[in-house]
KEFILO-520573 format. One record per residue (C-alpha): residue in one letter; x, y, z. Coordinates in steps of 0.5 Angstrom, whole numbers, padded with zeros to 4 digits, always signed. Layout:
# KEFILO-520573
AXYZ...
# end
This chain:
# KEFILO-520573
M+0021+0024-0043S+0019+0020-0037I+0013+0016-0038L+0011+0018-0031S+0011+0026-0028N+0017+0028-0025L+0016+0031-0018G+0022+0035-0018D+0029+0035-0017K+0033+0032-0011S+0036+0038-0008G+0034+0036-0001E+0039+0033+0004I+0039+0025+0005M+0041+0023+0012N+0047+0018+0011G+0047+0012+0015E+0039+0012+0016R+0038+0004+0016V+0031+0002+0013S+0028-0004+0015A+0023-0007+0009I+0018-0012+0013I+0014-0016+0008T+0009-0021+0010T+0007-0027+0006R+0003-0033+0005N+0003-0037-0001E+0006-0031-0005S+0011-0035-0009K+0008-0032-0016N+0010-0025-0013I+0015-0025-0007G+0021-0025-0012N+0018-0019-0016C+0017-0015-0009L+0024-0017-0006E+0028-0015-0013S+0025-0008-0013I+0028-0007-0006K+0035-0010-0008A+0034-0005-0014Q+0033+0001-0010S+0038+0007-0011Y+0039+0008-0004A+0045+0005-0001P+0044-0003-0001E+0047-0004+0005L+0043+0001+0009I+0036-0003+0007E+0035-0009+0011I+0030-0014+0008I+0025-0018+0013V+0020-0023+0011V+0015-0026+0016D+0011-0032+0013N+0005-0035+0015Q+0006-0042+0014S+0006-0042+0006T+0006-0049+0003D+0009-0046-0004D+0016-0044-0005T+0015-0037-0002K+0021-0038+0003A+0025-0041-0002I+0025-0035-0007A+0025-0030-0001A+0032-0034+0001K+0035-0032-0005Y+0035-0024-0003T+0035-0025+0005D+0037-0029+0011K+0032-0026+0015I+0026-0030+0014F+0021-0032+0020D+0014-0035+0021R+0009-0032+0025G+0001-0032+0025P-0005-0032+0025E-0006-0025+0021R-0002-0019+0018S-0002-0015+0024A+0002-0020+0028Q+0007-0021+0023R+0008-0014+0022N+0009-0013+0030F+0014-0019+0030G+0018-0016+0024F+0019-0010+0028E+0021-0014+0034K+0027-0017+0029A+0028-0011+0025S+0034-0006+0027G+0033+0000+0022E+0031+0007+0024L+0026+0007+0019F+0021+0002+0017M+0017+0000+0011F+0011-0005+0011L+0010-0008+0005D+0005-0014+0002A+0008-0019-0002D+0005-0017-0009M+0008-0010-0008I+0013-0007-0012L+0017-0001-0011S+0020+0004-0016A+0027+0005-0016T+0027+0012-0012V+0022+0010-0006V+0027+0009-0001E+0032+0015-0002R+0026+0020-0003S+0022+0018+0003V+0029+0018+0007E+0030+0025+0004K+0023+0028+0005M+0022+0025+0012R+0028+0028+0015R+0028+0035+0011E+0021+0036+0013K+0021+0033+0020L+0016+0028+0019C+0014+0021+0023A+0011+0018+0017L+0009+0018+0009Y+0004+0016+0005I+0006+0013-0002P+0002+0013-0008E+0000+0006-0010I-0001+0004-0017V-0006-0002-0018L-0003-0006-0024G-0007-0011-0029K-0010-0011-0035G-0018-0011-0036F-0024-0007-0034F-0024-0009-0026P-0016-0008-0025A-0017-0001-0029V-0023+0001-0025R-0019-0001-0018R-0013+0003-0021F-0018+0009-0022E-0021+0008-0015R-0014+0008-0012S-0012+0014-0015F-0017+0018-0010Y-0015+0015-0004D-0007+0018-0003G-0006+0021+0004T-0014+0021+0006V-0017+0017+0011I-0018+0011+0007D-0011+0010+0006C-0005+0008+0011V+0002+0011+0012R+0007+0006+0009I+0014+0008+0012F+0015+0011+0019T+0020+0012+0024R+0022+0007+0030E+0020+0012+0035A+0013+0013+0032F+0012+0006+0031T+0014+0005+0039A+0010+0011+0041T+0003+0008+0038G+0004+0001+0040G+0004-0002+0033F-0002-0006+0030D-0008-0008+0034E-0007-0016+0033S-0015-0016+0035L-0016-0013+0028T-0016-0016+0021G-0017-0011+0015P-0018-0004+0019E-0012-0005+0023D-0009-0001+0018W-0014+0005+0019D-0013+0004+0026F-0005+0005+0026D-0006+0011+0021K-0010+0014+0026L-0005+0013+0032I+0001+0015+0027R-0003+0022+0025G-0004+0023+0032H+0003+0022+0034G+0006+0027+0029P+0006+0030+0022V+0006+0026+0016G+0006+0027+0009V+0005+0024+0002L+0011+0022-0002S+0010+0024-0009Q+0004+0026-0014Y+0003+0023-0021D-0001+0024-0027F-0006+0019-0027D-0008+0019-0035R+0000+0018-0036V+0001+0012-0031D-0005+0009-0033A-0003+0009-0040Y+0004+0006-0039V+0001+0000-0034S-0004-0001-0040S+0001-0002-0045L+0005-0007-0041P+0005-0013-0045D+0004-0019-0040A-0003-0019-0038N+0000-0023-0032F+0005-0018-0030T+0012-0021-0029P+0016-0014-0029R+0022-0018-0029L+0021-0020-0036T+0017-0014-0039G+0020-0008-0038Y+0020-0007-0030E+0026-0003-0031N+0022+0002-0035F+0018+0005-0029S+0023+0002-0023N+0028+0008-0026D+0023+0013-0026D+0024+0019-0022T+0017+0019-0019P+0017+0015-0013L+0011+0010-0013L+0009+0004-0010F+0006-0001-0015H+0001-0007-0013N+0000-0013-0017E-0008-0014-0018A-0007-0017-0025A-0010-0024-0023F-0016-0020-0020D-0022-0024-0019L-0029-0021-0017W-0032-0026-0013R-0025-0027-0009Y-0024-0019-0008L-0031-0019-0005T-0030-0025-0001K-0024-0022+0002K-0027-0015+0003T-0033-0018+0007Y-0028-0022+0011Y-0024-0016+0013G-0031-0013+0015G-0032-0018+0021S-0027-0013+0025F-0030-0006+0023E-0035-0006+0029A-0029-0008+0034Y-0025-0002+0030M-0031+0003+0031A-0032+0001+0038K-0025+0003+0040W-0026+0010+0038P-0032+0016+0039K-0038+0015+0035D-0037+0022+0032D-0030+0021+0031P-0029+0025+0024D-0025+0019+0021L-0030+0014+0023V-0035+0019+0020R-0031+0019+0013Q-0029+0012+0013F-0036+0009+0014G-0041+0014+0012A-0044+0014+0005A-0043+0021+0004Y-0036+0021+0004R-0034+0014+0001F-0039+0015-0005F-0038+0022-0006G-0033+0026-0002V-0027+0023-0003F-0028+0023-0010L-0030+0030-0011E-0025+0034-0006N-0019+0038-0008G-0021+0038-0015R-0021+0031-0016W-0028+0031-0019R-0025+0033-0025R-0022+0026-0026L-0028+0023-0024L-0032+0027-0030S-0026+0025-0035H-0027+0018-0034P-0035+0016-0034R-0033+0009-0036L-0028+0008-0030G-0033+0012-0025F-0039+0007-0027G-0035+0001-0025M-0032+0004-0019Y-0039+0006-0016L-0041-0001-0018L-0035-0004-0014R-0037+0001-0008F-0044-0002-0008L-0042-0009-0009V-0037-0008-0003G-0043-0005+0001F-0048-0010-0001M-0043-0016+0001F-0042-0012+0008V-0049-0011+0010L-0050-0018+0008G-0045-0021+0012K-0047-0017+0018L-0054-0020+0018K-0051-0027+0018R-0047-0025+0024
# end
């Protein structure tokens, strides 16, 4: 039996000839980029229909040299992720686009099942459930927290059509951090979106926790075990989690929150959820029966609320300094 829950059969028709452009943004990601690109090469979807584009931001390590083993479409662009993604779109030739960070890994059927679902249900975009990798308390807490966000206003679509991206104008290059939420709002306003798959948190958590390498190098530690599973998921490697670095990054991203909020009405329901304590501390963890998962993991729940409090504290502190 598979270690991950089975979403169902593959009876939906796959549109032959649908070219998918996978755009990966990088900056000094030599430890991760190989795993990311290898997972793309291992997709069950026809490899000749997957275009890999790497947009680097002045890496000083071996990121580009490693990427060159997988693709000849490597470009330099900065200063931030939004500009890199938009530039990658300009260089891409696909009908569908998937934006990834270098520390992300796709299970083997993600592209195939995404194309299938989007065309069958006439969707313009999809959320892909994201599983945080890593051992220890805080990676487990992050994995638990992330399990509540799939398909919510805290999430962002990961794969979408060329037409939808063009219609929205792409990512706002003046934002760093909330550009995902901004883009997600535009996409949802453009057309119907969906969630690629569902999974059993406890089974996935037990599997990730059983991986033998604390640093998680999947090519050496049973990578094929989940990459060939039938439930399409996106894995995000946070094995090297550092609490202070995490909080500092969140504070840096918080510097664009005011600009993001200024773009939308003050009473916009998404903003009320994204920045309101009622939803961020309670609603998103309780809605749609998620409260059962929260109550069944009190230790992880405590750690999650601790992280939420620390992020909020750092945001307020950073705002006062500005």
